[in-house]
KELUM-345348 format. One record per residue (C-alpha): residue number from 1; x, y, z. Coordinates in pm, 1 decimal, padded with zeros to 6 digits, always signed. Layout:
! residues N
+-----+----------+----------+----------+
: pos :        X :        Y :        Z :
+-----+----------+----------+----------+
: NUM :        X :        Y :        Z :
...
+-----+----------+----------+----------+
***
This chain:
! residues 81
+-----+----------+----------+----------+
: pos :        X :        Y :        Z :
+-----+----------+----------+----------+
:   1 : +00004.7 : +00014.7 : +00059.0 :
:   2 : +00094.5 : +00369.7 : -00116.0 :
:   3 : +00133.5 : +00595.3 : +00177.9 :
:   4 : -00114.5 : +00857.7 : +00177.4 :
:   5 : +00005.2 : +01216.4 : +00025.6 :
:   6 : -00106.2 : +01546.1 : +00155.7 :
:   7 : -00430.8 : +01512.6 : -00053.0 :
:   8 : -00551.6 : +01191.0 : +00055.5 :
:   9 : -00474.2 : +01293.3 : +00476.5 :
:  10 : -00719.5 : +01600.9 : +00441.2 :
:  11 : -00979.0 : +01386.1 : +00243.8 :
:  12 : -00948.0 : +01110.7 : +00543.7 :
:  13 : -00970.2 : +01405.4 : +00819.1 :
:  14 : -01341.0 : +01530.1 : +00632.2 :
:  15 : -01447.6 : +01247.8 : +00576.1 :
:  16 : -01365.6 : +01046.2 : +00959.9 :
:  17 : -01494.8 : +01366.1 : +01070.8 :
:  18 : -01853.0 : +01335.2 : +01111.7 :
:  19 : -01850.2 : +01620.4 : +01419.5 :
:  20 : -01865.8 : +01872.4 : +01175.2 :
:  21 : -02229.5 : +01832.2 : +01094.4 :
:  22 : -02367.4 : +01793.7 : +01425.9 :
:  23 : -02469.8 : +02132.9 : +01398.7 :
:  24 : -02662.5 : +02113.6 : +01111.3 :
:  25 : -03055.7 : +02093.1 : +01214.1 :
:  26 : -03292.5 : +01908.3 : +01020.5 :
:  27 : -03591.8 : +02168.8 : +00944.9 :
:  28 : -03852.7 : +02090.4 : +01013.6 :
:  29 : -04261.5 : +02224.4 : +00977.7 :
:  30 : -04542.2 : +02232.6 : +01201.1 :
:  31 : -04810.8 : +01979.2 : +01169.4 :
:  32 : -05100.1 : +01899.9 : +01361.1 :
:  33 : -04928.3 : +01722.3 : +01697.4 :
:  34 : -04576.4 : +01860.9 : +01681.1 :
:  35 : -04312.2 : +01846.4 : +01393.6 :
:  36 : -04182.0 : +01678.3 : +01112.9 :
:  37 : -03914.8 : +01695.2 : +00910.5 :
:  38 : -03922.8 : +01897.4 : +00562.2 :
:  39 : -03850.2 : +01653.0 : +00339.6 :
:  40 : -03916.5 : +01945.1 : +00096.5 :
:  41 : -03636.2 : +02107.7 : +00193.9 :
:  42 : -03272.2 : +02186.9 : +00054.2 :
:  43 : -03160.8 : +01931.2 : +00326.5 :
:  44 : -03320.9 : +01589.7 : +00116.9 :
:  45 : -03264.1 : +01751.6 : -00235.1 :
:  46 : -02952.3 : +01890.1 : -00249.8 :
:  47 : -02710.2 : +01782.0 : +00097.8 :
:  48 : -02765.9 : +01466.4 : +00071.8 :
:  49 : -02731.9 : +01316.4 : -00288.7 :
:  50 : -02475.7 : +01615.7 : -00396.4 :
:  51 : -02322.8 : +01600.3 : -00074.8 :
:  52 : -02344.9 : +01299.8 : +00198.9 :
:  53 : -02381.6 : +01049.5 : -00118.1 :
:  54 : -02086.6 : +01183.8 : -00288.8 :
:  55 : -01861.3 : +01181.7 : +00031.4 :
:  56 : -01969.0 : +00840.2 : +00108.3 :
:  57 : -01895.8 : +00721.7 : -00282.9 :
:  58 : -01478.3 : +00854.5 : -00227.5 :
:  59 : -01446.4 : +00715.0 : +00138.0 :
:  60 : -01581.4 : +00352.1 : +00020.6 :
:  61 : -01311.4 : +00400.1 : -00268.8 :
:  62 : -01022.8 : +00489.0 : -00029.8 :
:  63 : -01127.5 : +00217.6 : +00197.3 :
:  64 : -01209.5 : +00445.4 : +00513.4 :
:  65 : -01533.5 : +00329.0 : +00726.6 :
:  66 : -01780.3 : +00604.3 : +00749.8 :
:  67 : -02070.9 : +00514.1 : +00989.0 :
:  68 : -02170.6 : +00857.8 : +01078.7 :
:  69 : -02240.9 : +00945.3 : +00740.3 :
:  70 : -02434.8 : +00607.7 : +00618.1 :
:  71 : -02654.8 : +00672.4 : +00958.8 :
:  72 : -02772.3 : +00950.6 : +00859.8 :
:  73 : -02841.1 : +00868.0 : +00487.5 :
:  74 : -03028.9 : +00579.3 : +00621.5 :
:  75 : -03194.7 : +00814.7 : +00831.2 :
:  76 : -03304.3 : +01090.5 : +00559.3 :
:  77 : -03421.9 : +00748.8 : +00342.0 :
:  78 : -03633.8 : +00659.9 : +00572.7 :
:  79 : -03797.5 : +00987.3 : +00645.1 :
:  80 : -03798.6 : +01131.7 : +00291.4 :
:  81 : -03918.6 : +00743.0 : +00078.3 :
+-----+----------+----------+----------+
***
C-alpha cells in the first residue's frame, strides 16, 4: 500500500470528522400535534444526494468506514421515502 499524500490525508480527516455535521439541524415543519422533518427542503434534495452520498462514495473507494455518514443517509432515506 502506498503512503497517503497530503490530499489523501485531508480527505481522510474530512470523511472521519462527522462531527462537522453536528451543528446542521434538520429543517422541520409544524403539523397537527407537533413537527416533522421538512422533506421538501434543500437538505433532502441537495445536501444528501450531492453532499453526503458523494463523500460516502469517495470514502468507499479509499476504504474508509463512514458509520456517521451511513447513519445520516439511512435516516434521510427512511424519513423521505
